[in-house]
mmCIF file of the C-alpha atoms, coordinates in Angstrom:
data_MODEL
# 
_entry.id   MODEL 
# 
loop_
_atom_site.group_PDB 
_atom_site.id 
_atom_site.type_symbol 
_atom_site.label_atom_id 
_atom_site.label_alt_id 
_atom_site.label_comp_id 
_atom_site.label_asym_id 
_atom_site.label_entity_id 
_atom_site.label_seq_id 
_atom_site.pdbx_PDB_ins_code 
_atom_site.Cartn_x 
_atom_site.Cartn_y 
_atom_site.Cartn_z 
_atom_site.occupancy 
_atom_site.B_iso_or_equiv 
_atom_site.pdbx_formal_charge 
_atom_site.auth_seq_id 
_atom_site.auth_comp_id 
_atom_site.auth_asym_id 
_atom_site.auth_atom_id 
_atom_site.pdbx_PDB_model_num 
ATOM 1   C CA . MET A 1 1   ? 11.377  9.103  -19.485 1.00 0.00 ? 1   MET A CA 1 
ATOM 2   C CA . ARG A 1 2   ? 12.970  12.356 -17.930 1.00 0.00 ? 2   ARG A CA 1 
ATOM 3   C CA . ALA A 1 3   ? 12.875  12.621 -14.177 1.00 0.00 ? 3   ALA A CA 1 
ATOM 4   C CA . SER A 1 4   ? 11.141  15.973 -14.291 1.00 0.00 ? 4   SER A CA 1 
ATOM 5   C CA . TYR A 1 5   ? 8.162   14.264 -16.202 1.00 0.00 ? 5   TYR A CA 1 
ATOM 6   C CA . VAL A 1 6   ? 8.045   11.530 -13.594 1.00 0.00 ? 6   VAL A CA 1 
ATOM 7   C CA . THR A 1 7   ? 8.000   14.058 -10.775 1.00 0.00 ? 7   THR A CA 1 
ATOM 8   C CA . GLY A 1 8   ? 5.282   16.077 -12.489 1.00 0.00 ? 8   GLY A CA 1 
ATOM 9   C CA . LEU A 1 9   ? 3.199   12.952 -12.869 1.00 0.00 ? 9   LEU A CA 1 
ATOM 10  C CA . ALA A 1 10  ? 3.646   12.016 -9.103  1.00 0.00 ? 10  ALA A CA 1 
ATOM 11  C CA . PHE A 1 11  ? 2.420   15.497 -8.196  1.00 0.00 ? 11  PHE A CA 1 
ATOM 12  C CA . VAL A 1 12  ? -0.533  15.341 -10.510 1.00 0.00 ? 12  VAL A CA 1 
ATOM 13  C CA . LEU A 1 13  ? -1.476  11.852 -9.091  1.00 0.00 ? 13  LEU A CA 1 
ATOM 14  C CA . LEU A 1 14  ? -1.022  13.251 -5.582  1.00 0.00 ? 14  LEU A CA 1 
ATOM 15  C CA . VAL A 1 15  ? -3.511  16.041 -6.216  1.00 0.00 ? 15  VAL A CA 1 
ATOM 16  C CA . ILE A 1 16  ? -5.966  13.674 -7.854  1.00 0.00 ? 16  ILE A CA 1 
ATOM 17  C CA . GLY A 1 17  ? -5.711  11.172 -5.090  1.00 0.00 ? 17  GLY A CA 1 
ATOM 18  C CA . ARG A 1 18  ? -6.182  13.783 -2.284  1.00 0.00 ? 18  ARG A CA 1 
ATOM 19  C CA . TRP A 1 19  ? -9.183  15.239 -4.197  1.00 0.00 ? 19  TRP A CA 1 
ATOM 20  C CA . ALA A 1 20  ? -10.706 11.765 -4.746  1.00 0.00 ? 20  ALA A CA 1 
ATOM 21  C CA . ASN A 1 21  ? -10.371 10.967 -1.054  1.00 0.00 ? 21  ASN A CA 1 
ATOM 22  C CA . ASN A 1 22  ? -12.266 14.138 -0.156  1.00 0.00 ? 22  ASN A CA 1 
ATOM 23  C CA . LYS A 1 23  ? -9.178  15.926 1.287   1.00 0.00 ? 23  LYS A CA 1 
ATOM 24  C CA . THR A 1 24  ? -7.841  19.429 0.466   1.00 0.00 ? 24  THR A CA 1 
ATOM 25  C CA . ALA A 1 25  ? -6.022  18.813 -2.839  1.00 0.00 ? 25  ALA A CA 1 
ATOM 26  C CA . ILE A 1 26  ? -3.486  21.487 -2.602  1.00 0.00 ? 26  ILE A CA 1 
ATOM 27  C CA . THR A 1 27  ? -2.257  23.121 0.618   1.00 0.00 ? 27  THR A CA 1 
ATOM 28  C CA . LEU A 1 28  ? 0.404   25.874 0.959   1.00 0.00 ? 28  LEU A CA 1 
ATOM 29  C CA . GLU A 1 29  ? 2.822   23.364 2.564   1.00 0.00 ? 29  GLU A CA 1 
ATOM 30  C CA . GLY A 1 30  ? 2.201   20.940 -0.147  1.00 0.00 ? 30  GLY A CA 1 
ATOM 31  C CA . ALA A 1 31  ? 2.629   23.412 -2.970  1.00 0.00 ? 31  ALA A CA 1 
ATOM 32  C CA . VAL A 1 32  ? 5.936   24.632 -1.553  1.00 0.00 ? 32  VAL A CA 1 
ATOM 33  C CA . GLY A 1 33  ? 7.193   21.053 -1.096  1.00 0.00 ? 33  GLY A CA 1 
ATOM 34  C CA . MET A 1 34  ? 6.125   20.291 -4.763  1.00 0.00 ? 34  MET A CA 1 
ATOM 35  C CA . ALA A 1 35  ? 7.920   23.330 -6.108  1.00 0.00 ? 35  ALA A CA 1 
ATOM 36  C CA . PHE A 1 36  ? 11.039  22.456 -4.087  1.00 0.00 ? 36  PHE A CA 1 
ATOM 37  C CA . ALA A 1 37  ? 11.063  18.841 -5.254  1.00 0.00 ? 37  ALA A CA 1 
ATOM 38  C CA . ILE A 1 38  ? 10.545  19.862 -8.874  1.00 0.00 ? 38  ILE A CA 1 
ATOM 39  C CA . VAL A 1 39  ? 13.352  22.367 -8.778  1.00 0.00 ? 39  VAL A CA 1 
ATOM 40  C CA . VAL A 1 40  ? 15.862  19.891 -7.106  1.00 0.00 ? 40  VAL A CA 1 
ATOM 41  C CA . ILE A 1 41  ? 15.022  17.086 -9.544  1.00 0.00 ? 41  ILE A CA 1 
ATOM 42  C CA . ALA A 1 42  ? 15.035  19.418 -12.579 1.00 0.00 ? 42  ALA A CA 1 
ATOM 43  C CA . ALA A 1 43  ? 18.417  20.625 -11.456 1.00 0.00 ? 43  ALA A CA 1 
ATOM 44  C CA . LEU A 1 44  ? 19.751  17.078 -11.188 1.00 0.00 ? 44  LEU A CA 1 
ATOM 45  C CA . ASP A 1 45  ? 18.117  15.935 -14.337 1.00 0.00 ? 45  ASP A CA 1 
ATOM 46  C CA . GLY A 1 46  ? 21.063  16.329 -16.690 1.00 0.00 ? 46  GLY A CA 1 
ATOM 47  C CA . GLY A 1 47  ? 24.667  15.211 -16.935 1.00 0.00 ? 47  GLY A CA 1 
ATOM 48  C CA . LYS A 1 48  ? 26.224  12.907 -14.404 1.00 0.00 ? 48  LYS A CA 1 
ATOM 49  C CA . THR A 1 49  ? 23.549  13.281 -11.798 1.00 0.00 ? 49  THR A CA 1 
ATOM 50  C CA . GLU A 1 50  ? 20.671  12.197 -14.178 1.00 0.00 ? 50  GLU A CA 1 
ATOM 51  C CA . PRO A 1 51  ? 20.443  8.565  -12.706 1.00 0.00 ? 51  PRO A CA 1 
ATOM 52  C CA . ILE A 1 52  ? 20.151  10.109 -9.157  1.00 0.00 ? 52  ILE A CA 1 
ATOM 53  C CA . ALA A 1 53  ? 17.378  12.340 -10.391 1.00 0.00 ? 53  ALA A CA 1 
ATOM 54  C CA . LYS A 1 54  ? 15.580  9.476  -12.069 1.00 0.00 ? 54  LYS A CA 1 
ATOM 55  C CA . GLY A 1 55  ? 15.885  7.346  -8.971  1.00 0.00 ? 55  GLY A CA 1 
ATOM 56  C CA . LEU A 1 56  ? 14.471  10.113 -6.782  1.00 0.00 ? 56  LEU A CA 1 
ATOM 57  C CA . ALA A 1 57  ? 11.667  10.735 -9.152  1.00 0.00 ? 57  ALA A CA 1 
ATOM 58  C CA . TRP A 1 58  ? 10.615  7.064  -9.356  1.00 0.00 ? 58  TRP A CA 1 
ATOM 59  C CA . LEU A 1 59  ? 10.784  6.825  -5.587  1.00 0.00 ? 59  LEU A CA 1 
ATOM 60  C CA . LEU A 1 60  ? 8.551   9.812  -5.331  1.00 0.00 ? 60  LEU A CA 1 
ATOM 61  C CA . LEU A 1 61  ? 6.131   8.292  -7.754  1.00 0.00 ? 61  LEU A CA 1 
ATOM 62  C CA . ALA A 1 62  ? 6.086   4.987  -5.876  1.00 0.00 ? 62  ALA A CA 1 
ATOM 63  C CA . ALA A 1 63  ? 5.484   6.827  -2.546  1.00 0.00 ? 63  ALA A CA 1 
ATOM 64  C CA . VAL A 1 64  ? 2.497   8.647  -4.061  1.00 0.00 ? 64  VAL A CA 1 
ATOM 65  C CA . VAL A 1 65  ? 0.930   5.602  -5.617  1.00 0.00 ? 65  VAL A CA 1 
ATOM 66  C CA . LEU A 1 66  ? 1.395   3.497  -2.380  1.00 0.00 ? 66  LEU A CA 1 
ATOM 67  C CA . ASN A 1 67  ? 0.098   6.253  -0.126  1.00 0.00 ? 67  ASN A CA 1 
ATOM 68  C CA . ASN A 1 68  ? -3.238  6.019  1.744   1.00 0.00 ? 68  ASN A CA 1 
ATOM 69  C CA . ASP A 1 69  ? -4.506  8.824  -0.462  1.00 0.00 ? 69  ASP A CA 1 
ATOM 70  C CA . ASP A 1 70  ? -3.594  7.126  -3.667  1.00 0.00 ? 70  ASP A CA 1 
ATOM 71  C CA . PRO A 1 71  ? -5.838  8.116  -6.680  1.00 0.00 ? 71  PRO A CA 1 
ATOM 72  C CA . LEU A 1 72  ? -6.973  4.647  -7.637  1.00 0.00 ? 72  LEU A CA 1 
ATOM 73  C CA . ASN A 1 73  ? -8.522  3.807  -4.237  1.00 0.00 ? 73  ASN A CA 1 
ATOM 74  C CA . GLY A 1 74  ? -10.062 7.273  -4.089  1.00 0.00 ? 74  GLY A CA 1 
ATOM 75  C CA . ILE A 1 75  ? -11.735 6.885  -7.428  1.00 0.00 ? 75  ILE A CA 1 
ATOM 76  C CA . VAL A 1 76  ? -13.041 3.491  -6.462  1.00 0.00 ? 76  VAL A CA 1 
ATOM 77  C CA . LYS A 1 77  ? -14.307 4.887  -3.200  1.00 0.00 ? 77  LYS A CA 1 
ATOM 78  C CA . ALA A 1 78  ? -16.077 7.722  -5.112  1.00 0.00 ? 78  ALA A CA 1 
ATOM 79  C CA . ILE A 1 79  ? -17.632 5.232  -7.550  1.00 0.00 ? 79  ILE A CA 1 
ATOM 80  C CA . ASN A 1 80  ? -18.814 2.969  -4.834  1.00 0.00 ? 80  ASN A CA 1 
ATOM 81  C CA . ALA A 1 81  ? -20.272 5.898  -2.827  1.00 0.00 ? 81  ALA A CA 1 
ATOM 82  C CA . LYS A 1 82  ? -22.195 7.105  -5.897  1.00 0.00 ? 82  LYS A CA 1 
ATOM 83  C CA . GLN A 1 83  ? -23.611 3.579  -6.426  1.00 0.00 ? 83  GLN A CA 1 
ATOM 84  C CA . GLU A 1 84  ? -24.535 3.259  -2.835  1.00 0.00 ? 84  GLU A CA 1 
ATOM 85  C CA . GLY A 1 85  ? -26.309 6.684  -3.039  1.00 0.00 ? 85  GLY A CA 1 
ATOM 86  C CA . THR A 1 86  ? -28.247 5.567  -6.142  1.00 0.00 ? 86  THR A CA 1 
ATOM 87  C CA . LYS A 1 87  ? -29.243 2.305  -4.455  1.00 0.00 ? 87  LYS A CA 1 
ATOM 88  C CA . THR A 1 88  ? -30.429 4.201  -1.317  1.00 0.00 ? 88  THR A CA 1 
ATOM 89  C CA . ALA A 1 89  ? -32.377 6.659  -3.431  1.00 0.00 ? 89  ALA A CA 1 
ATOM 90  C CA . LYS A 1 90  ? -33.995 3.834  -5.356  1.00 0.00 ? 90  LYS A CA 1 
ATOM 91  C CA . LYS A 1 91  ? -34.861 2.022  -2.189  1.00 0.00 ? 91  LYS A CA 1 
ATOM 92  C CA . SER A 1 92  ? -36.371 5.007  -0.543  1.00 0.00 ? 92  SER A CA 1 
ATOM 93  C CA . THR A 1 93  ? -38.440 5.800  -3.593  1.00 0.00 ? 93  THR A CA 1 
ATOM 94  C CA . VAL A 1 94  ? -39.842 2.225  -3.643  1.00 0.00 ? 94  VAL A CA 1 
ATOM 95  C CA . GLU A 1 95  ? -40.492 2.430  0.106   1.00 0.00 ? 95  GLU A CA 1 
ATOM 96  C CA . SER A 1 96  ? -42.284 5.690  -0.174  1.00 0.00 ? 96  SER A CA 1 
ATOM 97  C CA . ALA A 1 97  ? -44.486 4.299  -3.065  1.00 0.00 ? 97  ALA A CA 1 
ATOM 98  C CA . LEU A 1 98  ? -45.295 1.227  -1.042  1.00 0.00 ? 98  LEU A CA 1 
ATOM 99  C CA . CYS A 1 99  ? -46.237 3.430  1.940   1.00 0.00 ? 99  CYS A CA 1 
ATOM 100 C CA . ARG A 1 100 ? -48.687 5.433  -0.171  1.00 0.00 ? 100 ARG A CA 1 
ATOM 101 C CA . THR A 1 101 ? -50.381 2.424  -1.628  1.00 0.00 ? 101 THR A CA 1 
ATOM 102 C CA . GLY A 1 102 ? -50.493 0.488  1.617   1.00 0.00 ? 102 GLY A CA 1 
# 
């Protein structure tokens, strides 16, 4: 897999992870950093420097996945929050129905 693709995947996962953790998905600083990293890795992604580019890209992907804002944990938190909200809504509906009858 080309280093440019791995870098792009890392940034997509970074945006998804920040969004899933209720943080600003893309900031100006983040966008500039992303553009710089993509340009540097794309420039290295060919010829004798290709192994260096691949190494950097995989390190970047590992850093994104192991970050506190990783996408998997954010998605799990979002699902759990939705289930908690559904349980709370059902509980309050049952309690209000019991209060009306009692």
